[in-house]
N, C-alpha and C positions, 0 to 999 in steps of 0.2 A: 528719400526713397529707398535706398541702401538699409537704412536702418529698418523700416517697415519690412522689406524682404527678410532681413535677418531675422526679425522678431517673428513674423510668420513662419519661417522656417524651424525655429528654435520650439514653438508651440506646436507644430506639426510632430515634429520628433518625439517631443513629450508625450503628445497624446497617444501616438503611436506606441511608445513603450508603456505607457499605463493600460492600453488594451491588450497588449500582448503579455504584460506580466502575469495577470491572473490565469490565462491561459498554461503558462509555464507553470504556476504553481498547482494547477489543479492536475498536470500530468506527473506529480511528484506523487500523488496518492493512488497506489495502486488498486484502491478499492472502489473501482468505477462500474455503475450499475450496469447492466445490459450483457455481462459476461457471466461465464460459470464461476463456481468456486475455485475449480481448478485452474483457470486463468488467472484469476485473482491472486491466488497461492504462487502461481509461476512468475506472476510480475513483481510479487513481494521478494523473491530471491532467497537462496538458503542463507542460514546463519541468522536471518533477523529473529526478533522477539514476537511472538504471534500467540494469540490464545483461540484455539478452536472449540466451540460450542457444539456439542452433539446434539441429536433430536432427543435423546432420553434426559437432556438436561446437566449431564456430565460436560466438564469442560477440562482442557489441556493446556496449560501455559508453559512454553519453553521455546525452543530456536527451531525454526522451520528448518526441516531436513530435505530430503528428495520429494517432488512432487511427480508422481508415476500417473499413469490413465485412470487408474482406479481407486489408487491409495495414497497417503501422504505419510511422512514420517516426521514427528515431533522429536527433538532431542532435548536432554537438559530438563527435564520435566521439573516445573517447580515443585519443591520439597523433595523431589526424587531424582535429584541430579544425576545420578549414576544410571538412569534407567531411559530408555527410548521407547516411544510408541508409535504402531503403526495404523493407521486410522482410514477405514474405508471413506471415500469421498462422498459416497451418497449419504452417508450418515451425519455428514457435517451440517449444521443449520447457521452457524454464523462464523464470521472471521472477525477477530479483533486484532486491531494494530494501531500501535500509538503513531500518528502521523503528524501530530503538533508538540511544540515543545521540544525539550532535550531528548534526543532519540539515544 
C-alpha cells in the first residue's frame, strides 16, 4: 500500500514538472506574439545581441541600447562597432534574436 502511494506521488510530481517546464522555457523567449515591437525590445533588455530589420529592408545588428516610447538605440553595430544608431520604432518590421543554443 505504501509503495503504491509513493509511486503515485512520484508520478504526479514528475507530470507536474513536465507540464510546468515548457511554460518556464516559453517565458525565456521575449519574442512573444500579441505585444508591440517596443514591448518585445523592452523584454529583451539592454546589452543583448539583436538585429532589427526595417521596413525598407535595411537591417542593423548590434547590442540593444535604450528603448524609448518612439525610438530604440542599437549600439556596437556589426561592421561599425564604433557607431550607434537611433531607429524609429514605427520603422521596425522585424526583431531577430538568438533564443536557442549558446548565447
